[in-house]
PAZAPA-4460 file (N, C-alpha, C; in steps of 0.05 Angstrom, whole numbers, plus 32768, in hexadecimal, padded with zeros to 4 digits):
% residues 178
    n_x    n_y    n_z   ca_x   ca_y   ca_z    c_x    c_y    c_z   seq   type   mol
   7D29   7F6F   7F9D   7D3B   7F5D   7FAC   7D2F   7F41   7FAB     1      M     A
   7D3D   7F2D   7FA1   7D32   7F12   7FA2   7D31   7F07   7FBE     2      P     A
   7D1C   7EF7   7FC3   7D1B   7EEA   7FDD   7D2E   7ED3   7FDE     3      A     A
   7D3A   7ECE   7FF5   7D4B   7EB7   7FF8   7D43   7EA8   8011     4      T     A
   7D4B   7E8F   8013   7D44   7E7F   802A   7D52   7E8A   8044     5      S     A
   7D65   7E9B   8041   7D73   7EA6   8058   7D65   7EBF   8063     6      S     A
   7D50   7EC9   8056   7D41   7EDF   8061   7D37   7ED8   807D     7      D     A
   7D38   7EEB   8090   7D2E   7EE5   80AB   7D0F   7EDF   80AB     8      P     A
   7D06   7ECF   80BE   7CE9   7ECA   80C0   7CDA   7EE4   80C2     9      P     A
   7CC3   7EE4   80B4   7CB2   7EFC   80B4   7CB9   7F10   809E    10      G     A
   7CD0   7F0C   8090   7CD8   7F1E   807A   7CC3   7F1C   8064    11      T     A
   7CBB   7F32   8059   7CA9   7F33   8042   7CB7   7F41   802C    12      I     A
   7CB9   7F33   8015   7CC7   7F3D   7FFE   7CB3   7F3F   7FE7    13      V     A
   7CB4   7F55   7FD8   7CA3   7F57   7FC0   7CB5   7F56   7FA7    14      T     A
   7CAA   7F4B   7F92   7CB9   7F48   7F79   7CA6   7F4F   7F62    15      M     A
   7CAE   7F63   7F53   7C9F   7F6B   7F3B   7CAD   7F60   7F22    16      A     A
   7C9E   7F57   7F0F   7CAA   7F4C   7EF7   7C9E   7F58   7EDE    17      F     A
   7CAF   7F5C   7ECA   7CA5   7F64   7EAF   7C9D   7F4A   7EA0    18      K     A
   7C8F   7F4D   7E8A   7C88   7F36   7E7A   7CA1   7F26   7E73    19      A     A
   7C9E   7F0B   7E72   7CB6   7EFA   7E6F   7CAE   7EE0   7E61    20      S     A
   7CB7   7EDC   7E49   7CB5   7EC2   7E3B   7C9A   7EB6   7E3C    21      G     A
   7C85   7EC4   7E33   7C6A   7EB9   7E33   7C5A   7EBC   7E4C    22      G     A
   7C66   7EC9   7E60   7C59   7ECE   7E7A   7C55   7EEC   7E7D    23      V     A
   7C3C   7EF6   7E80   7C38   7F13   7E81   7C40   7F20   7E9B    24      P     A
   7C40   7F10   7EB1   7C44   7F1B   7ECC   7C2E   7F2F   7ED2    25      N     A
   7C31   7F3F   7EE6   7C1C   7F52   7EEE   7C28   7F6E   7EF1    26      N     A
   7C1F   7F81   7EE0   7C2B   7F9C   7EE1   7C23   7FAC   7EFA    27      P     A
   7C0E   7FA4   7F08   7C04   7FB4   7F1E   7C0C   7FA9   7F39    28      A     A
   7C10   7F8F   7F3C   7C15   7F82   7F56   7C2D   7F70   7F55    29      Y     A
   7C3E   7F71   7F6B   7C55   7F60   7F6C   7C4E   7F44   7F78    30      P     A
   7C60   7F31   7F74   7C5F   7F18   7F83   7C68   7F1F   7F9F    31      A     A
   7C5D   7F12   7FB3   7C64   7F17   7FCF   7C6E   7EFD   7FDB    32      V     A
   7C85   7EFD   7FE7   7C90   7EE6   7FF4   7C94   7EED   8012    33      V     A
   7C87   7EDD   8023   7C89   7EE1   8040   7C98   7EC9   804C    34      A     A
   7CAE   7ECF   8059   7CBF   7EBA   8063   7CB7   7EAF   807F    35      R     A
   7CB3   7E95   8080   7CAD   7E87   8099   7C99   7E95   80AA    36      R     A
   7C82   7E9C   809E   7C6C   7EAA   80AC   7C57   7E97   80B7    37      V     A
   7C58   7E7D   80B0   7C46   7E6A   80BB   7C50   7E61   80D7    38      L     A
   7C3E   7E63   80EA   7C46   7E5D   8106   7C4B   7E3F   810A    39      D     A
   7C60   7E39   811A   7C66   7E1D   8122   7C6E   7E0C   810A    40      G     A
   7C66   7DF3   810B   7C6C   7DE0   80F6   7C51   7DD5   80EC    41      T     A
   7C43   7DE4   80DC   7C28   7DDC   80D4   7C29   7DC5   80C0    42      P     A
   7C14   7DB5   80C1   7C10   7DA0   80AC   7C01   7DAE   8095    43      T     A
   7C01   7DA0   807E   7BF1   7DAC   8068   7BD4   7DB1   806F    44      P     A
   7BC9   7DA0   8080   7BAD   7DA4   8089   7BAB   7DBD   809A    45      N     A
   7BBE   7DC2   80AB   7BBF   7DDA   80BB   7BC0   7DF3   80AA    46      D     A
   7BD0   7DF2   8095   7BD3   7E09   8082   7BB9   7E0E   8073    47      V     A
   7BAD   7DF8   806A   7B93   7DFB   805C   7B7F   7E09   806F    48      E     A
   7B7D   7DFF   8088   7B6B   7E0B   809B   7B70   7E28   80A0    49      T     A
   7B89   7E30   80A2   7B91   7E4C   80A5   7B88   7E5D   808E    50      L     A
   7B8E   7E54   8075   7B86   7E63   805E   7B68   7E66   805B    51      L     A
   7B59   7E51   8060   7B3C   7E52   805F   7B31   7E65   8074    52      V     A
   7B3D   7E64   808C   7B33   7E76   80A2   7B38   7E93   809B    53      S     A
   7B4B   7E99   8089   7B50   7EB4   8080   7B43   7EBB   8066    54      N     A
   7B30   7EAB   805E   7B1F   7EB2   8046   7B29   7EA8   802C    55      G     A
   7B3D   7E96   802B   7B48   7E8B   8012   7B3B   7E70   800D    56      W     A
   7B36   7E6A   7FF4   7B26   7E52   7FED   7B34   7E41   7FD8    57      R     A
   7B28   7E2A   7FD1   7B32   7E19   7FBB   7B4D   7E0E   7FC2    58      G     A
   7B52   7E06   7FDB   7B6C   7DFD   7FE3   7B74   7DE2   7FD6    59      T     A
   7B8D   7DDE   7FD3   7B99   7DC5   7FC9   7BB4   7DC1   7FD6    60      W     A
   7BBD   7DA9   7FD7   7BD8   7DA2   7FE1   7BE6   7D92   7FCB    61      V     A
   7BFE   7D9B   7FC3   7C0D   7D8D   7FAF   7C28   7D99   7FAC    62      W     A
   7C2F   7DA1   7F94   7C48   7DAF   7F8E   7C41   7DC4   7F78    63      R     A
   7C55   7DD1   7F6D   7C51   7DE5   7F58   7C59   7DD7   7F3E    64      V     A
   7C4A   7DDD   7F28   7C50   7DD2   7F0E   7C6D   7DD8   7F07    65      F     A
   7C7A   7DC6   7EF8   7C97   7DC9   7EF1   7C9A   7DD7   7ED6    66      D     A
   7C87   7DE7   7ECE   7C89   7DF7   7EB6   7C7E   7E13   7EBC    67      Y     A
   7C88   7E27   7EAD   7C7F   7E42   7EB1   7C61   7E44   7EAC    68      H     A
   7C52   7E4F   7EBE   7C35   7E53   7EBA   7C2C   7E6B   7ECB    69      H     A
   7C13   7E73   7EC5   7C07   7E89   7ED5   7BE9   7E85   7ED5    70      F     A
   7BDC   7E94   7EE6   7BBF   7E94   7EE9   7BB5   7EB0   7EE2    71      H     A
   7BA7   7EB4   7ECB   7B9F   7ECE   7EC3   7B86   7ED9   7ED2    72      P     A
   7B7A   7EC7   7EE2   7B60   7ECE   7EEE   7B5F   7ECA   7F0C    73      D     A
   7B76   7EC9   7F19   7B76   7EC4   7F36   7B90   7ECD   7F43    74      A     A
   7B8D   7ED7   7F5C   7BA4   7ED9   7F6E   7BA7   7EBD   7F7A    75      F     A
   7BC0   7EB5   7F7F   7BC5   7E9B   7F8B   7BD8   7E9D   7FA2    76      E     A
   7BD2   7E8F   7FB8   7BE4   7E8D   7FCE   7BF0   7E71   7FCE    77      V     A
   7C0A   7E70   7FD2   7C19   7E56   7FD4   7C27   7E56   7FEF    78      L     A
   7C1E   7E45   8001   7C29   7E43   801C   7C38   7E29   801F    79      A     A
   7C52   7E2B   8026   7C62   7E13   8028   7C5E   7E06   8043    80      I     A
   7C53   7DEE   8044   7C4D   7DE0   805D   7C65   7DD0   8066    81      A     A
   7C71   7DC1   8054   7C87   7DB0   805B   7C9D   7DB1   8046    82      T     A
   7CB5   7DAB   804E   7CCB   7DA9   803A   7CD3   7DC4   802F    83      G     A
   7CE0   7DC2   8018   7CE9   7DDA   800A   7CEA   7DD5   7FEC    84      G     A
   7CEC   7DEB   7FDD   7CED   7DE9   7FC0   7CFB   7E02   7FB5    85      A     A
   7D02   7DFF   7F9B   7D0D   7E16   7F8C   7CF8   7E1C   7F77    86      T     A
   7CEE   7E35   7F78   7CDA   7E3E   7F64   7CE6   7E54   7F53    87      L     A
   7CDB   7E58   7F3C   7CE2   7E6F   7F2B   7CC9   7E7F   7F28    88      M     A
   7CCB   7E98   7F2F   7CB4   7EAB   7F2D   7CBA   7EBF   7F17    89      L     A
   7CA5   7EC6   7F08   7CA7   7EDB   7EF4   7CAD   7ED1   7ED8    90      G     A
   7CAD   7EB8   7ED3   7CB2   7EAE   7EB8   7CD0   7EA8   7EB3    91      G     A
   7CD7   7EA1   7E9A   7CF3   7E98   7E94   7D09   7EAC   7E9C    92      P     A
   7D03   7EC6   7E9C   7D17   7EDA   7EA4   7D11   7EE4   7EC0    93      Q     A
   7D02   7ED4   7ED0   7CFB   7EDC   7EEB   7D10   7ED7   7F00    94      G     A
   7D08   7ED1   7F18   7D1A   7ECD   7F2E   7D16   7EB1   7F3A    95      K     A
   7D2D   7EA5   7F42   7D2D   7E8C   7F50   7D28   7E93   7F6E    96      I     A
   7D16   7E84   7F7B   7D10   7E88   7F97   7D0F   7E6D   7FA5    97      V     A
   7D20   7E6B   7FB9   7D1F   7E53   7FCA   7D0A   7E57   7FE0    98      D     A
   7CF8   7E43   7FE3   7CE4   7E45   7FF8   7CE6   7E2E   800B    99      V     A
   7CDD   7E32   8023   7CDF   7E1E   8038   7CC5   7E1E   8049   100      T     A
   7CC1   7E0A   8059   7CAA   7E08   806A   7CA5   7E22   8079   101      A     A
   7C8D   7E2B   8078   7C85   7E44   8086   7C85   7E5C   8074   102      G     A
   7C91   7E5A   805C   7C90   7E71   8049   7C75   7E71   803B   103      D     A
   7C6C   7E89   8033   7C53   7E8D   8025   7C57   7EA1   800E   104      V     A
   7C4D   7E9A   7FF7   7C4E   7EAB   7FDF   7C32   7EB4   7FD7   105      L     A
   7C2F   7ECD   7FD0   7C16   7ED7   7FC5   7C1C   7EE1   7FA9   106      L     A
   7C10   7ED3   7F96   7C16   7ED8   7F79   7BFE   7EE6   7F6C   107      L     A
   7C01   7EFE   7F61   7BEC   7F0B   7F53   7BE6   7EFD   7F38   108      P     A
   7BCE   7F02   7F2C   7BC8   7EF6   7F12   7BDE   7EFE   7EFE   109      P     A
   7BE5   7EEB   7EED   7BF9   7EF0   7ED8   7C15   7EEA   7EE0   110      G     A
   7C1B   7EE8   7EFA   7C37   7EE4   7F02   7C3F   7EC6   7EFE   111      V     A
   7C54   7EC3   7EEE   7C5D   7EA8   7EE7   7C6A   7E9B   7EFF   112      G     A
   7C68   7E80   7F00   7C75   7E71   7F14   7C79   7E54   7F0B   113      H     A
   7C8E   7E48   7F15   7C95   7E2D   7F0D   7CA7   7E21   7F23   114      K     A
   7CA5   7E07   7F27   7CB6   7DF9   7F3A   7CCE   7DEE   7F2C   115      Q     A
   7CE5   7DF3   7F37   7CFE   7DEA   7F2B   7D09   7DD1   7F39   116      C     A
   7D05   7DCF   7F54   7D0F   7DB9   7F64   7CFF   7DB8   7F7E   117      A     A
   7CFF   7DA1   7F8B   7CF1   7D9E   7FA4   7CFE   7D89   7FB6   118      Q     A
   7CFA   7D8C   7FD0   7D02   7D77   7FE3   7CED   7D61   7FE1   119      D     A
   7CF4   7D49   7FEB   7CE2   7D32   7FEA   7CC8   7D37   7FFA   120      A     A
   7CCA   7D47   8010   7CB3   7D4C   8021   7CA5   7D66   801B   121      D     A
   7CAB   7D73   8004   7C9F   7D8C   7FFD   7C81   7D8A   7FF9   122      F     A
   7C71   7D9A   8007   7C54   7D9C   8003   7C4D   7DBA   8005   123      R     A
   7C3E   7DC3   7FF1   7C35   7DDE   7FF0   7C17   7DDF   7FF0   124      I     A
   7C0B   7DF3   7FFC   7BEE   7DF6   7FFD   7BE8   7E0F   7FEC   125      V     A
   7BD6   7E0C   7FD9   7BCD   7E22   7FC8   7BB1   7E29   7FCF   126      G     A
   7BAA   7E43   7FCB   7B8E   7E4C   7FD0   7B8A   7E67   7FC1   127      A     A
   7B70   7E6F   7FC0   7B68   7E86   7FAF   7B53   7E96   7FBE   128      Y     A
   7B51   7EB0   7FB8   7B3B   7EC0   7FC4   7B20   7EB6   7FBB   129      P     A
   7B0B   7EBC   7FCB   7AF0   7EB3   7FC2   7AEA   7EBD   7FA6   130      P     A
   7ADE   7EAC   7F96   7AD6   7EB2   7F7B   7AEC   7EAE   7F67   131      G     A
   7B05   7EA7   7F70   7B1B   7EA3   7F5E   7B24   7E86   7F5E   132      Q     A
   7B15   7E74   7F6A   7B1D   7E58   7F6D   7B1D   7E49   7F53   133      E     A
   7B0D   7E52   7F3F   7B0C   7E44   7F25   7B1F   7E51   7F12   134      A     A
   7B38   7E54   7F1A   7B4D   7E61   7F0B   7B55   7E51   7EF2   135      Y     A
   7B61   7E60   7EE0   7B6D   7E53   7EC8   7B8B   7E52   7ECB   136      S     A
   7B97   7E3E   7EBE   7BB4   7E3C   7EBE   7BBD   7E3E   7EA1   137      T     A
   7BCF   7E51   7E9C   7BDA   7E55   7E81   7BF8   7E4F   7E82   138      V     A
   7C01   7E3D   7E71   7C1D   7E37   7E6F   7C2C   7E4E   7E61   139      R     A
   7C44   7E53   7E6B   7C54   7E69   7E5F   7C58   7E65   7E41   140      G     A
   7C5B   7E4C   7E38   7C60   7E48   7E1B   7C46   7E4C   7E0A   141      D     A
   7C2F   7E50   7E17   7C17   7E56   7E08   7C15   7E74   7E01   142      E     A
   7C23   7E84   7E10   7C22   7EA1   7E0C   7C08   7EAE   7E16   143      G     A
   7C05   7EC7   7E0E   7BED   7ED6   7E17   7BE8   7EEC   7E03   144      Y     A
   7BD1   7EF9   7E06   7BC9   7F0F   7DF4   7BBE   7F26   7E04   145      D     A
   7BB5   7F3B   7DF6   7BAA   7F52   7E04   7B92   7F4C   7E15   146      D     A
   7B82   7F38   7E0D   7B6B   7F30   7E1E   7B74   7F25   7E38   147      A     A
   7B8A   7F16   7E38   7B95   7F0B   7E51   7B9E   7F22   7E63   148      T     A
   7BAB   7F36   7E58   7BB4   7F4D   7E68   7B9C   7F5B   7E74   149      I     A
   7B87   7F5F   7E65   7B6E   7F6B   7E70   7B62   7F5A   7E86   150      E     A
   7B62   7F40   7E82   7B57   7F2D   7E96   7B67   7F30   7EB0   151      Q     A
   7B81   7F30   7EAE   7B92   7F33   7EC6   7B8C   7F4D   7ED5   152      I     A
   7B88   7F63   7EC6   7B83   7F7D   7ED2   7B68   7F7E   7EE1   153      A     A
   7B56   7F6D   7ED9   7B3A   7F6D   7EE5   7B37   7F5C   7EFD   154      C     A
   7B4B   7F4C   7F05   7B48   7F3A   7F1B   7B48   7F4A   7F35   155      V     A
   7B33   7F47   7F46   7B32   7F56   7F5F   7B48   7F4D   7F73   156      P     A
   7B52   7F61   7F81   7B67   7F5C   7F95   7B5A   7F4D   7FAD   157      V     A
   7B69   7F3A   7FB8   7B5D   7F2C   7FD0   7B55   7F40   7FE6   158      P     A
   7B41   7F38   7FF5   7B38   7F4A   800B   7B46   7F44   8025   159      E     A
   7B52   7F2C   8027   7B5F   7F24   8040   7B7B   7F19   803B   160      T     A
   7B8C   7F1E   804E   7BA7   7F12   804E   7BA4   7EF4   8053   161      D     A
   7BB2   7EE4   8043   7BAF   7EC6   8046   7BB9   7EBB   8060   162      P     A
   7BCD   7EC8   806D   7BD9   7EBE   8085   7BCE   7ECA   809E   163      V     A
   7BCB   7EE4   809E   7BC2   7EF2   80B7   7BA5   7EFC   80B5   164      R     A
   7B98   7EF9   809E   7B7D   7F03   809B   7B7D   7F21   8099   165      G     A
   7B65   7F2C   8096   7B63   7F49   8095   7B77   7F56   8082   166      G     A
   7B81   7F6D   808A   7B94   7F7B   8079   7BB1   7F75   8083   167      A     A
   7BB8   7F5C   8085   7BD2   7F53   808E   7BE9   7F5D   807D   168      G     A
   7C01   7F56   8085   7C1A   7F60   8079   7C1D   7F57   805C   169      A     A
   7C15   7F3F   8055   7C18   7F36   8039   7C06   7F46   8026   170      M     A
   7BED   7F4A   802F   7BDB   7F5A   801F   7BE4   7F76   801D   171      L     A
   7BEF   7F82   8032   7BF9   7F9D   8031   7C11   7F9F   801E   172      A     A
   7C22   7F8B   801E   7C39   7F8B   800B   7C30   7F89   7FEE   173      A     A
   7C1B   7F78   7FEA   7C10   7F76   7FCF   7C05   7F91   7FC6   174      L     A
   7BF5   7F9E   7FD6   7BE8   7FB7   7FCF   7BFD   7FCE   7FCD   175      K     A
   7C12   7FCB   7FDC   7C28   7FDF   7FDC   7C37   7FDF   7FC2   176      G     A
   7C34   7FC9   7FB2   7C42   7FC7   7F99   7C33   7FD5   7F82   177      G     A
   7C1C   7FE0   7F88   7C0C   7FED   7F74   7C15   800A   7F6F   178      R     A
***
């Protein structure tokens, strides 16, 4: 079921994708979209502080690249601090997902993503589990090989939920996709 901006707050949706147009996606773990799970109206700095307090590192504030890409060596959390955007998950044959302030995405290694449109005030905070901060970015048009698939399979699953810490709902949804 694709996530939509009309999902009620707290809704967690998982999306599994097959390989698509140069993007391998992840055969073991789904993308996880949690709707409006950030409390209040946090600033990007508040979101960074939350993610770091829950064990996620290498934070940045910006937007999502406007081309299909994936990270073969890291899980990535994308937390929308302000505004909204339209993203495409899973590569060229993937799903369009509208995101808004308070939404959080947890993307396993290999899962393609791209930004299609954004509001003027859109700001997203990205972060990675410890040891995965020096991630690689592979464009979908570069393709991948068997070594990339092996690399994706070897990336350790995060130990903590990015939003709630410990074994929170997003981490449980990720592991439930296995």
